[in-house]
N, C-alpha and C positions, 0 to 999 in steps of 0.2 A: 546659797548655801550658808551665808553668814547668819541668817535668822534661824535656820534649822539647828545650828550648832551652839546656840546661845544657852545660857543657864536657864532662862525662862522656859525654853522648849523641853528641857529634860533630856535632850539628846546630846551625846558626845560623839562627834564625827571625827574619825581619824584619817580616812582615806577617801579620795574622790577620783572620779574617772571622767574623761572628756575627750572630745575629738578636735578641739581647737588647738592648733600647734602653739598658739600664744599662751595657753594656759598650762600646758604640760610642763611638769617640773616646778611649777609655782606652788605656793602655799596659800590656801584660802580658808579663812576661819579655822586656822590651826590644822588643816588637812592638806596633805601633799596630793597634788593632782597627777595621776598616771594616765597613759594612753588607754583608751577603751579596750584595745586588743589584749591588754594585760589582765583583764578582770579575772579569768579563771585561775591564772598563776598566783595573783595577789591574794585571792580568797583562800586558796589552799595554804599558801605560805603563812598567812596571818591568822589562819583558823577562824575566819569570819563566819559567824552564825546567822547574823541578821543583816539584811541589805535594804536599801531604799532607792527606788528609781524615781527621779524627778525630771521634769521638763519645764521649760518656760511656757507661759500661756500661749505664745505665738506658735511654738513647736507642737504643743499638745493639740491645738486646734487643727493643725495640718495633718495630724496622725489619723484622722478619721478613716 
């Protein structure tokens, strides 16, 4: 997420979601990480209009 939120990328990331309990509540690249179960609530509350779903290369390969 650090490289996605850089000035070079042109993206400003404010919120992140995850499933790892060690990441929940932390801030990564200026984005607070919330539990994945909170996605719908956070999207409505913050009026988010654009989202991005990412996965590590390892996880993406397993998703076949």
